[in-house]
MARMIZA-807253 format. One record per residue: x, y, z of N, C-alpha, C in turn; chain; residue in one letter; residue number from 1. Coordinates in Angstrom, 1 decimal. Example, Ala and Ser with C-alpha at 12.3 -4.5 7.8 and 13.67 -1.06 7.14 Angstrom:
% residues 2
{{13.2,-5.7,7.8},{12.3,-4.5,7.8},{13.2,-3.3,7.8},'A','A',1},
{{12.8,-2.2,7.1},{13.7,-1.1,7.1},{12.9,0.0,7.9},'A','S',2},
//
This chain:
% residues 231
{{21.1,-33.4,60.5},{21.1,-33.6,59.1},{22.5,-34.1,58.7},'A','M',1},
{{23.6,-33.8,59.4},{24.9,-34.2,59.0},{25.5,-35.1,60.0},'A','I',2},
{{24.8,-35.5,61.0},{25.3,-36.3,62.1},{25.9,-37.6,61.6},'A','D',3},
{{25.3,-38.3,60.7},{25.8,-39.6,60.3},{27.2,-39.4,59.6},'A','R',4},
{{27.3,-38.4,58.8},{28.6,-38.2,58.1},{29.6,-37.7,59.1},'A','R',5},
{{29.2,-36.8,60.0},{30.2,-36.2,60.9},{30.6,-37.2,62.0},'A','A',6},
{{29.8,-38.2,62.3},{30.2,-39.1,63.4},{31.5,-39.8,63.1},'A','R',7},
{{31.7,-40.3,61.9},{32.9,-41.0,61.6},{34.1,-40.2,61.8},'A','T',8},
{{34.0,-38.9,61.3},{35.1,-38.0,61.5},{35.4,-37.7,63.0},'A','L',9},
{{34.3,-37.4,63.7},{34.4,-37.1,65.1},{35.1,-38.3,65.9},'A','K',10},
{{34.6,-39.5,65.6},{35.2,-40.6,66.3},{36.7,-40.8,66.0},'A','D',11},
{{37.1,-40.5,64.7},{38.5,-40.6,64.4},{39.3,-39.6,65.0},'A','R',12},
{{38.8,-38.4,65.1},{39.6,-37.3,65.7},{39.7,-37.5,67.2},'A','V',13},
{{38.6,-37.9,67.9},{38.6,-38.0,69.3},{39.2,-39.3,69.9},'A','L',14},
{{39.4,-40.3,69.0},{39.8,-41.6,69.5},{41.1,-41.6,70.3},'A','E',15},
{{42.2,-40.8,69.9},{43.4,-40.8,70.7},{43.2,-40.2,72.0},'A','P',16},
{{42.4,-39.2,72.2},{42.1,-38.6,73.5},{41.3,-39.5,74.3},'A','L',17},
{{40.3,-40.2,73.7},{39.5,-41.1,74.4},{40.3,-42.3,75.0},'A','A',18},
{{41.3,-42.7,74.2},{42.1,-43.8,74.6},{42.9,-43.4,75.9},'A','A',19},
{{43.4,-42.2,75.9},{44.2,-41.7,77.1},{43.3,-41.5,78.3},'A','R',20},
{{42.1,-41.0,78.1},{41.2,-40.7,79.2},{40.7,-42.0,79.8},'A','L',21},
{{40.5,-43.0,79.0},{39.9,-44.2,79.5},{40.7,-44.9,80.6},'A','A',22},
{{42.0,-44.6,80.7},{42.8,-45.1,81.8},{42.6,-44.4,83.1},'A','A',23},
{{41.9,-43.3,83.0},{41.8,-42.4,84.2},{40.4,-42.1,84.7},'A','H',24},
{{39.4,-42.0,83.8},{38.1,-41.6,84.1},{37.0,-42.5,83.4},'A','V',25},
{{35.8,-42.5,84.0},{34.7,-43.3,83.4},{33.9,-42.4,82.4},'A','T',26},
{{33.1,-43.1,81.6},{32.2,-42.4,80.7},{31.2,-41.6,81.5},'A','G',27},
{{30.7,-42.2,82.7},{29.8,-41.5,83.5},{30.3,-40.2,84.1},'A','G',28},
{{31.6,-40.2,84.4},{32.3,-39.0,84.9},{32.2,-37.9,83.9},'A','F',29},
{{32.5,-38.3,82.6},{32.5,-37.3,81.6},{31.1,-36.8,81.3},'A','L',30},
{{30.1,-37.6,81.4},{28.7,-37.1,81.3},{28.5,-36.1,82.4},'A','T',31},
{{28.9,-36.3,83.6},{28.8,-35.4,84.7},{29.5,-34.1,84.4},'A','G',32},
{{30.7,-34.2,83.8},{31.5,-33.0,83.4},{30.7,-32.2,82.4},'A','V',33},
{{30.2,-32.9,81.4},{29.4,-32.2,80.3},{28.2,-31.4,80.9},'A','S',34},
{{27.5,-32.1,81.8},{26.4,-31.4,82.4},{26.8,-30.2,83.2},'A','L',35},
{{27.9,-30.3,84.0},{28.4,-29.2,84.8},{28.8,-28.0,84.0},'A','A',36},
{{29.4,-28.3,82.8},{29.9,-27.3,81.9},{28.7,-26.6,81.3},'A','L',37},
{{27.6,-27.4,81.0},{26.4,-26.8,80.4},{25.8,-25.8,81.4},'A','A',38},
{{25.7,-26.3,82.7},{25.2,-25.4,83.7},{26.0,-24.1,83.8},'A','V',39},
{{27.4,-24.3,83.7},{28.3,-23.1,83.8},{28.0,-22.2,82.6},'A','A',40},
{{27.8,-22.8,81.4},{27.5,-21.9,80.2},{26.2,-21.1,80.5},'A','A',41},
{{25.2,-21.8,81.1},{24.0,-21.1,81.3},{24.2,-19.9,82.3},'A','A',42},
{{25.0,-20.2,83.4},{25.3,-19.1,84.3},{26.0,-18.0,83.7},'A','G',43},
{{27.0,-18.3,82.8},{27.7,-17.2,82.2},{26.8,-16.4,81.2},'A','A',44},
{{25.9,-17.1,80.6},{25.0,-16.4,79.7},{24.1,-15.4,80.5},'A','A',45},
{{23.6,-15.9,81.6},{22.7,-15.1,82.4},{23.5,-13.9,83.0},'A','W',46},
{{24.8,-14.1,83.3},{25.6,-13.0,83.8},{26.1,-12.0,82.8},'A','A',47},
{{25.8,-12.3,81.5},{26.2,-11.4,80.4},{27.6,-11.6,80.0},'A','G',48},
{{28.2,-12.8,80.0},{29.5,-13.0,79.5},{29.6,-14.0,78.4},'A','S',49},
{{29.3,-13.5,77.1},{29.2,-14.4,76.0},{30.5,-15.3,75.7},'A','P',50},
{{31.7,-14.7,75.8},{32.9,-15.5,75.6},{33.0,-16.7,76.5},'A','P',51},
{{32.7,-16.5,77.8},{32.8,-17.6,78.8},{31.7,-18.6,78.5},'A','L',52},
{{30.5,-18.1,78.2},{29.4,-19.0,77.9},{29.7,-19.9,76.7},'A','A',53},
{{30.2,-19.3,75.7},{30.5,-20.1,74.5},{31.6,-21.1,74.8},'A','V',54},
{{32.7,-20.7,75.6},{33.7,-21.6,75.9},{33.2,-22.8,76.7},'A','G',55},
{{32.4,-22.5,77.7},{31.9,-23.6,78.6},{31.0,-24.5,77.7},'A','C',56},
{{30.2,-23.9,76.8},{29.3,-24.7,76.0},{30.0,-25.7,75.1},'A','W',57},
{{31.0,-25.2,74.4},{31.8,-26.0,73.5},{32.6,-27.1,74.2},'A','L',58},
{{33.1,-26.7,75.4},{33.8,-27.7,76.1},{32.9,-28.8,76.7},'A','T',59},
{{31.7,-28.4,77.0},{30.6,-29.4,77.4},{30.4,-30.3,76.3},'A','S',60},
{{30.3,-29.8,75.0},{30.0,-30.7,73.9},{31.2,-31.7,73.6},'A','R',61},
{{32.4,-31.2,73.9},{33.6,-32.1,73.8},{33.5,-33.2,74.8},'A','L',62},
{{33.2,-32.9,76.0},{33.0,-34.0,77.0},{31.9,-34.9,76.6},'A','A',63},
{{30.8,-34.4,76.1},{29.7,-35.2,75.6},{30.1,-36.2,74.5},'A','D',64},
{{31.0,-35.7,73.6},{31.5,-36.5,72.5},{32.4,-37.6,73.0},'A','G',65},
{{33.0,-37.5,74.2},{34.0,-38.4,74.6},{33.5,-39.5,75.6},'A','L',66},
{{32.3,-39.2,76.2},{31.9,-40.1,77.2},{31.6,-41.5,76.7},'A','D',67},
{{31.0,-41.6,75.5},{30.7,-42.9,74.9},{31.9,-43.7,74.5},'A','G',68},
{{32.9,-43.1,73.7},{34.1,-43.8,73.4},{34.9,-44.3,74.6},'A','P',69},
{{34.9,-43.4,75.6},{35.7,-43.8,76.8},{35.0,-45.0,77.5},'A','V',70},
{{33.7,-45.0,77.6},{33.0,-46.1,78.2},{33.2,-47.4,77.5},'A','A',71},
{{33.1,-47.3,76.1},{33.3,-48.5,75.3},{34.7,-49.1,75.5},'A','R',72},
{{35.7,-48.2,75.6},{37.1,-48.7,75.8},{37.3,-49.3,77.2},'A','R',73},
{{36.5,-48.9,78.1},{36.6,-49.4,79.5},{35.7,-50.7,79.7},'A','R',74},
{{34.9,-51.0,78.6},{34.0,-52.1,78.7},{32.8,-51.9,79.6},'A','G',75},
{{32.4,-50.6,79.7},{31.3,-50.2,80.6},{30.1,-49.7,79.8},'A','E',76},
{{30.0,-50.0,78.6},{28.9,-49.5,77.8},{27.6,-50.2,78.3},'A','A',77},
{{26.5,-49.4,78.3},{25.3,-49.9,78.8},{24.1,-49.0,78.6},'A','G',78},
{{22.9,-49.4,78.8},{21.7,-48.6,78.6},{21.6,-47.5,79.6},'A','D',79},
{{22.1,-47.7,80.8},{22.0,-46.7,81.9},{22.8,-45.5,81.4},'A','L',80},
{{24.0,-45.7,80.9},{24.9,-44.6,80.5},{24.2,-43.8,79.4},'A','G',81},
{{23.6,-44.5,78.4},{22.9,-43.8,77.3},{21.8,-42.9,77.8},'A','G',82},
{{21.1,-43.5,78.8},{19.9,-42.8,79.4},{20.4,-41.5,80.2},'A','Y',83},
{{21.4,-41.7,81.0},{22.0,-40.5,81.7},{22.5,-39.5,80.8},'A','L',84},
{{23.1,-39.9,79.7},{23.7,-39.0,78.7},{22.6,-38.1,78.1},'A','D',85},
{{21.5,-38.7,77.6},{20.5,-37.9,77.0},{19.7,-37.1,78.0},'A','I',86},
{{19.6,-37.6,79.2},{19.0,-36.7,80.3},{19.9,-35.5,80.6},'A','L',87},
{{21.2,-35.7,80.7},{22.1,-34.5,80.9},{22.0,-33.6,79.7},'A','A',88},
{{22.0,-34.1,78.5},{21.9,-33.2,77.3},{20.6,-32.4,77.4},'A','D',89},
{{19.5,-33.0,77.7},{18.2,-32.3,77.7},{18.2,-31.2,78.8},'A','T',90},
{{18.8,-31.4,79.9},{18.9,-30.4,80.9},{19.7,-29.2,80.3},'A','V',91},
{{20.8,-29.4,79.7},{21.5,-28.3,79.1},{20.7,-27.6,78.0},'A','G',92},
{{20.0,-28.4,77.1},{19.3,-27.8,76.1},{18.1,-26.9,76.6},'A','Y',93},
{{17.7,-27.2,77.8},{16.6,-26.4,78.4},{17.1,-25.2,79.1},'A','T',94},
{{18.1,-25.3,80.0},{18.5,-24.2,80.8},{19.3,-23.1,80.1},'A','I',95},
{{20.0,-23.5,79.0},{20.8,-22.5,78.3},{20.0,-21.5,77.6},'A','I',96},
{{19.0,-21.8,76.8},{18.2,-20.8,76.2},{17.4,-19.9,77.2},'A','P',97},
{{17.0,-20.6,78.3},{16.3,-19.8,79.4},{17.3,-18.8,80.0},'A','V',98},
{{18.5,-19.2,80.2},{19.5,-18.3,80.8},{19.8,-17.1,79.8},'A','A',99},
{{19.9,-17.4,78.5},{20.1,-16.3,77.6},{19.0,-15.3,77.7},'A','V',100},
{{17.7,-15.8,77.7},{16.6,-14.9,77.8},{16.6,-14.2,79.1},'A','A',101},
{{17.0,-14.8,80.2},{17.1,-14.0,81.5},{18.1,-12.9,81.4},'A','L',102},
{{19.2,-13.2,80.6},{20.3,-12.2,80.5},{19.8,-11.0,79.6},'A','G',103},
{{19.1,-11.3,78.6},{18.6,-10.2,77.7},{17.4,-9.5,78.3},'A','V',104},
{{16.4,-10.4,78.7},{15.2,-9.9,79.4},{14.5,-8.8,78.7},'A','D',105},
{{14.0,-9.2,77.5},{13.1,-8.3,76.8},{11.9,-9.1,76.2},'A','D',106},
{{10.9,-8.5,75.9},{9.6,-9.2,75.5},{9.8,-10.1,74.3},'A','R',107},
{{10.5,-9.6,73.3},{10.6,-10.3,72.1},{11.4,-11.6,72.3},'A','A',108},
{{12.4,-11.6,73.1},{13.2,-12.8,73.4},{12.4,-13.8,74.2},'A','T',109},
{{11.6,-13.3,75.2},{10.8,-14.3,75.9},{9.8,-14.9,75.1},'A','W',110},
{{9.2,-14.2,74.1},{8.2,-14.8,73.2},{8.8,-15.8,72.3},'A','I',111},
{{10.0,-15.5,71.8},{10.7,-16.4,70.9},{11.2,-17.7,71.7},'A','A',112},
{{11.6,-17.5,73.0},{12.0,-18.6,73.8},{10.8,-19.5,74.0},'A','L',113},
{{9.6,-19.0,74.3},{8.4,-19.8,74.5},{8.1,-20.6,73.3},'A','A',114},
{{8.2,-20.0,72.1},{8.0,-20.8,70.9},{9.0,-21.9,70.7},'A','A',115},
{{10.3,-21.6,71.0},{11.3,-22.6,70.8},{11.2,-23.7,71.7},'A','L',116},
{{10.9,-23.5,73.0},{10.8,-24.6,74.0},{9.6,-25.4,73.7},'A','L',117},
{{8.5,-24.8,73.2},{7.3,-25.5,72.8},{7.6,-26.5,71.7},'A','G',118},
{{8.3,-26.0,70.7},{8.6,-26.8,69.5},{9.6,-27.9,69.9},'A','I',119},
{{10.6,-27.6,70.7},{11.5,-28.7,71.2},{10.8,-29.8,72.0},'A','L',120},
{{9.8,-29.4,72.7},{9.0,-30.4,73.5},{8.3,-31.3,72.5},'A','Y',121},
{{7.6,-30.8,71.5},{6.9,-31.6,70.5},{8.0,-32.4,69.7},'A','V',122},
{{9.1,-31.8,69.4},{10.1,-32.6,68.6},{10.6,-33.8,69.4},'A','N',123},
{{10.8,-33.6,70.7},{11.3,-34.7,71.6},{10.3,-35.9,71.4},'A','A',124},
{{9.0,-35.6,71.5},{8.1,-36.7,71.3},{8.1,-37.3,69.9},'A','I',125},
{{8.3,-36.5,68.9},{8.3,-36.9,67.5},{9.4,-38.0,67.3},'A','S',126},
{{10.6,-37.9,68.0},{11.6,-38.9,67.7},{11.6,-40.0,68.8},'A','W',127},
{{11.3,-39.6,70.1},{11.4,-40.7,71.1},{10.3,-41.8,70.9},'A','T',128},
{{9.1,-41.4,70.5},{8.1,-42.4,70.3},{8.5,-43.3,69.1},'A','Y',129},
{{8.9,-42.6,68.0},{9.3,-43.4,66.8},{10.5,-44.3,67.1},'A','L',130},
{{11.4,-43.8,67.9},{12.5,-44.7,68.3},{12.0,-45.9,69.1},'A','A',131},
{{11.1,-45.7,70.0},{10.5,-46.8,70.8},{9.8,-47.8,69.9},'A','A',132},
{{9.1,-47.3,68.9},{8.4,-48.2,67.9},{9.4,-49.0,67.1},'A','V',133},
{{10.4,-48.3,66.6},{11.4,-49.0,65.8},{12.1,-50.1,66.6},'A','L',134},
{{12.5,-49.8,67.8},{13.1,-50.8,68.7},{12.2,-51.9,68.9},'A','E',135},
{{10.9,-51.7,69.2},{10.0,-52.7,69.5},{9.8,-53.6,68.3},'A','K',136},
{{9.8,-53.1,67.1},{9.6,-53.9,65.9},{10.9,-54.4,65.3},'A','R',137},
{{12.0,-54.3,66.0},{13.2,-55.0,65.6},{14.0,-54.2,64.5},'A','G',138},
{{13.7,-52.9,64.4},{14.4,-52.2,63.4},{15.2,-51.0,64.0},'A','A',139},
{{15.6,-51.3,65.3},{16.4,-50.2,66.0},{17.9,-50.4,65.9},'A','G',140},
{{18.5,-49.9,66.9},{20.0,-49.9,66.9},{20.6,-51.2,66.7},'A','A',141},
{{20.1,-52.2,67.4},{20.7,-53.6,67.2},{20.5,-54.1,65.8},'A','R',142},
{{19.4,-53.9,65.3},{19.1,-54.3,63.9},{20.1,-53.7,62.9},'A','H',143},
{{20.4,-52.4,63.1},{21.3,-51.8,62.1},{22.7,-51.8,62.5},'A','S',144},
{{23.1,-52.5,63.6},{24.4,-52.6,64.0},{25.0,-51.4,64.7},'A','G',145},
{{24.2,-50.5,65.2},{24.7,-49.3,65.8},{25.2,-49.5,67.2},'A','E',146},
{{26.3,-48.9,67.5},{26.9,-49.0,68.9},{26.3,-47.9,69.8},'A','A',147},
{{25.0,-47.9,69.8},{24.2,-46.8,70.6},{23.1,-47.5,71.4},'A','T',148},
{{22.6,-46.7,72.3},{21.5,-47.2,73.1},{20.2,-47.5,72.3},'A','S',149},
{{19.8,-46.5,71.6},{18.6,-46.6,70.7},{18.9,-45.9,69.4},'A','I',150},
{{18.0,-46.2,68.5},{18.1,-45.5,67.2},{17.4,-44.2,67.3},'A','T',151},
{{17.8,-43.3,66.4},{17.1,-42.0,66.4},{16.8,-41.6,64.9},'A','M',152},
{{15.5,-41.5,64.6},{15.1,-41.1,63.2},{15.7,-39.8,62.9},'A','P',153},
{{16.5,-39.7,61.9},{17.2,-38.4,61.6},{16.2,-37.3,61.0},'A','P',154},
{{16.7,-36.1,61.0},{15.9,-35.0,60.5},{16.8,-33.8,60.2},'A','A',155},
{{16.2,-32.7,59.9},{17.0,-31.5,59.5},{17.9,-31.0,60.6},'A','L',156},
{{17.4,-30.9,61.8},{18.3,-30.4,62.9},{18.6,-31.5,63.8},'A','V',157},
{{19.9,-31.9,63.9},{20.3,-32.9,64.8},{21.4,-32.4,65.7},'A','E',158},
{{22.3,-33.2,66.2},{23.3,-32.8,67.2},{24.2,-31.6,66.7},'A','G',159},
{{24.7,-31.8,65.5},{25.7,-30.8,65.0},{25.0,-29.5,64.8},'A','A',160},
{{23.9,-29.5,64.2},{23.1,-28.2,64.0},{22.7,-27.5,65.3},'A','E',161},
{{22.4,-28.4,66.3},{22.0,-27.8,67.6},{23.2,-27.1,68.2},'A','T',162},
{{24.4,-27.7,68.1},{25.6,-27.1,68.7},{25.9,-25.7,68.0},'A','I',163},
{{25.7,-25.7,66.7},{25.9,-24.4,66.0},{24.9,-23.3,66.4},'A','V',164},
{{23.7,-23.7,66.4},{22.6,-22.7,66.8},{22.8,-22.2,68.2},'A','L',165},
{{23.1,-23.1,69.2},{23.3,-22.7,70.5},{24.5,-21.8,70.7},'A','F',166},
{{25.6,-22.1,69.9},{26.8,-21.3,69.9},{26.4,-19.9,69.4},'A','T',167},
{{25.6,-19.8,68.4},{25.2,-18.5,67.9},{24.5,-17.6,68.9},'A','L',168},
{{23.5,-18.2,69.6},{22.7,-17.3,70.5},{23.5,-17.1,71.8},'A','F',169},
{{24.4,-18.0,72.1},{25.3,-17.7,73.3},{26.3,-16.5,72.9},'A','L',170},
{{26.8,-16.6,71.7},{27.8,-15.5,71.3},{27.1,-14.2,71.0},'A','A',171},
{{25.8,-14.3,70.5},{25.1,-13.1,70.1},{23.8,-12.9,70.9},'A','L',172},
{{23.8,-12.7,72.2},{22.5,-12.7,72.9},{21.6,-11.6,72.5},'A','P',173},
{{22.1,-10.5,71.9},{21.3,-9.4,71.4},{20.5,-9.9,70.2},'A','G',174},
{{20.9,-10.9,69.5},{20.1,-11.5,68.4},{19.4,-12.8,68.8},'A','R',175},
{{19.3,-13.0,70.1},{18.7,-14.3,70.5},{17.3,-14.5,70.0},'A','A',176},
{{16.5,-13.5,70.0},{15.1,-13.6,69.6},{15.0,-14.2,68.2},'A','A',177},
{{15.9,-13.6,67.3},{15.9,-14.0,65.9},{16.4,-15.5,65.8},'A','W',178},
{{17.4,-15.8,66.5},{18.0,-17.1,66.4},{17.1,-18.2,67.0},'A','I',179},
{{16.4,-17.8,68.1},{15.4,-18.7,68.7},{14.3,-19.0,67.6},'A','F',180},
{{13.9,-17.9,67.0},{12.8,-18.1,66.0},{13.3,-19.0,64.8},'A','G',181},
{{14.5,-18.8,64.4},{15.1,-19.6,63.3},{15.1,-21.0,63.7},'A','L',182},
{{15.6,-21.3,64.9},{15.7,-22.7,65.4},{14.4,-23.3,65.5},'A','M',183},
{{13.4,-22.6,66.0},{12.0,-23.1,66.1},{11.5,-23.5,64.8},'A','A',184},
{{11.7,-22.7,63.8},{11.2,-23.0,62.4},{11.9,-24.2,61.8},'A','A',185},
{{13.2,-24.3,62.0},{13.9,-25.5,61.5},{13.5,-26.8,62.2},'A','L',186},
{{13.3,-26.7,63.5},{12.9,-27.9,64.2},{11.5,-28.3,63.9},'A','V',187},
{{10.7,-27.3,63.5},{9.3,-27.7,63.0},{9.4,-28.5,61.8},'A','T',188},
{{10.4,-28.3,61.0},{10.6,-29.2,59.8},{10.9,-30.6,60.3},'A','V',189},
{{11.7,-30.8,61.3},{12.0,-32.1,61.9},{10.6,-32.9,62.1},'A','N',190},
{{9.7,-32.2,62.8},{8.5,-32.8,63.2},{7.7,-33.2,62.0},'A','I',191},
{{7.7,-32.3,61.0},{7.0,-32.6,59.7},{7.6,-33.8,59.0},'A','G',192},
{{8.9,-33.9,59.0},{9.6,-35.0,58.3},{9.2,-36.4,59.0},'A','Q',193},
{{9.2,-36.4,60.3},{9.0,-37.6,61.0},{7.5,-38.0,61.0},'A','R',194},
{{6.6,-37.0,61.0},{5.2,-37.2,60.9},{4.8,-37.8,59.5},'A','L',195},
{{5.4,-37.3,58.5},{5.2,-37.8,57.1},{5.7,-39.2,57.0},'A','W',196},
{{6.9,-39.5,57.5},{7.4,-40.9,57.5},{6.5,-41.8,58.2},'A','W',197},
{{6.0,-41.4,59.4},{5.2,-42.3,60.2},{3.8,-42.5,59.6},'A','A',198},
{{3.3,-41.5,59.0},{2.0,-41.6,58.3},{2.1,-42.6,57.1},'A','W',199},
{{3.2,-42.6,56.4},{3.4,-43.5,55.3},{3.8,-44.9,55.6},'A','R',200},
{{4.4,-45.1,56.8},{5.1,-46.3,57.0},{4.6,-47.2,58.2},'A','S',201},
{{4.2,-46.6,59.3},{4.0,-47.3,60.5},{3.0,-48.4,60.5},'A','L',202},
{{1.9,-48.2,59.8},{0.8,-49.2,59.8},{0.8,-50.1,58.6},'A','D',203},
{{1.8,-50.1,57.8},{1.9,-50.9,56.6},{1.9,-52.4,57.0},'A','R',204},
{{2.6,-52.7,58.1},{2.7,-54.1,58.4},{2.8,-54.2,59.9},'A','A',205},
{{2.4,-55.4,60.5},{2.4,-55.5,61.9},{3.9,-55.5,62.5},'A','P',206},
{{4.8,-56.1,61.7},{6.2,-56.1,62.1},{7.0,-55.3,61.2},'A','A',207},
{{7.9,-54.5,61.8},{8.8,-53.6,60.9},{9.9,-54.5,60.5},'A','L',208},
{{10.1,-54.7,59.2},{11.1,-55.6,58.6},{12.1,-54.7,57.9},'A','T',209},
{{13.0,-55.5,57.2},{14.1,-54.8,56.4},{13.4,-54.0,55.3},'A','D',210},
{{12.3,-54.4,54.8},{11.7,-53.7,53.7},{11.2,-52.3,54.2},'A','Q',211},
{{10.6,-52.3,55.4},{10.1,-51.1,55.9},{11.2,-50.1,56.3},'A','L',212},
{{12.3,-50.7,56.8},{13.4,-49.8,57.2},{14.0,-49.2,55.9},'A','A',213},
{{14.0,-50.0,54.8},{14.5,-49.5,53.5},{13.6,-48.4,53.0},'A','A',214},
{{12.3,-48.6,53.1},{11.3,-47.6,52.7},{11.5,-46.3,53.5},'A','D',215},
{{11.8,-46.4,54.8},{12.0,-45.2,55.6},{13.2,-44.5,55.2},'A','A',216},
{{14.2,-45.2,54.8},{15.5,-44.6,54.4},{15.3,-43.7,53.2},'A','S',217},
{{14.5,-44.2,52.2},{14.2,-43.4,51.0},{13.5,-42.1,51.3},'A','T',218},
{{12.7,-42.1,52.5},{12.0,-40.9,52.8},{12.9,-39.8,53.5},'A','S',219},
{{14.1,-40.3,53.9},{15.0,-39.3,54.6},{14.8,-39.3,56.1},'A','G',220},
{{14.0,-40.2,56.6},{13.8,-40.3,58.0},{13.9,-41.8,58.5},'A','V',221},
{{15.0,-42.4,58.1},{15.3,-43.8,58.4},{15.8,-44.0,59.8},'A','A',222},
{{15.8,-45.2,60.4},{16.5,-45.5,61.6},{18.0,-45.2,61.3},'A','P',223},
{{18.6,-44.5,62.2},{20.0,-44.1,61.9},{20.7,-44.1,63.2},'A','A',224},
{{22.0,-43.7,63.1},{22.9,-43.7,64.3},{22.4,-42.6,65.2},'A','R',225},
{{22.1,-43.0,66.4},{21.7,-42.0,67.4},{22.8,-41.1,67.9},'A','S',226},
{{22.5,-39.9,68.3},{23.5,-39.0,68.9},{23.8,-39.5,70.3},'A','R',227},
{{22.9,-40.3,70.8},{23.2,-40.8,72.2},{24.2,-41.9,72.1},'A','R',228},
{{25.1,-41.9,73.0},{26.2,-42.9,73.0},{25.9,-43.9,74.1},'A','T',229},
{{25.9,-45.2,73.7},{25.7,-46.2,74.7},{26.9,-46.2,75.7},'A','T',230},
{{26.6,-46.4,76.9},{27.7,-46.6,77.9},{27.3,-47.7,78.9},'A','R',231},
//
């Protein structure tokens, strides 16, 4: 929901650090670091160490925010980097809530986890297929001038909100069932937003033009800057 507004601030804050790191490491290396730290966060959550889990998770997100800017500074931006980035993120988004449930290990948390993972699965299709259609019809990242691999139709829960919600259930594993349920409900809104936009927009014309993109924008689910960073 706030990713587009937060991206400019994030890039401005991280740019000095990205400039220094670019002389020493690649964007792909930072993607690997972000994945390793996400795995470490999951391990800490399973072991029952919320402070360590939160620290690893937030540091993982810092590395994830730096990999794209570093790759662009090194002239290594490409589709493979963006693909590996989203793949690494998805691994983290899967194993961390599972690890929290393993650490808590009660019936309510497992039920809430099942609901959350199911909703996240449907949500992934809700944006990836739309992104593919928008790219195919010429209204994707290149059309809008984004420095990203693909466009991502925005919705209520995006990258920033996901970081907050994951931080909450890592810090408060005893409340994980409630936080899983809250996140599942909020992400369900994502699916509804994108379904409504697709229902109103996708079959209006054979080719998606500037007019269709503008119509999507007024619905609140327009082609927008992806969280995935091209490398």
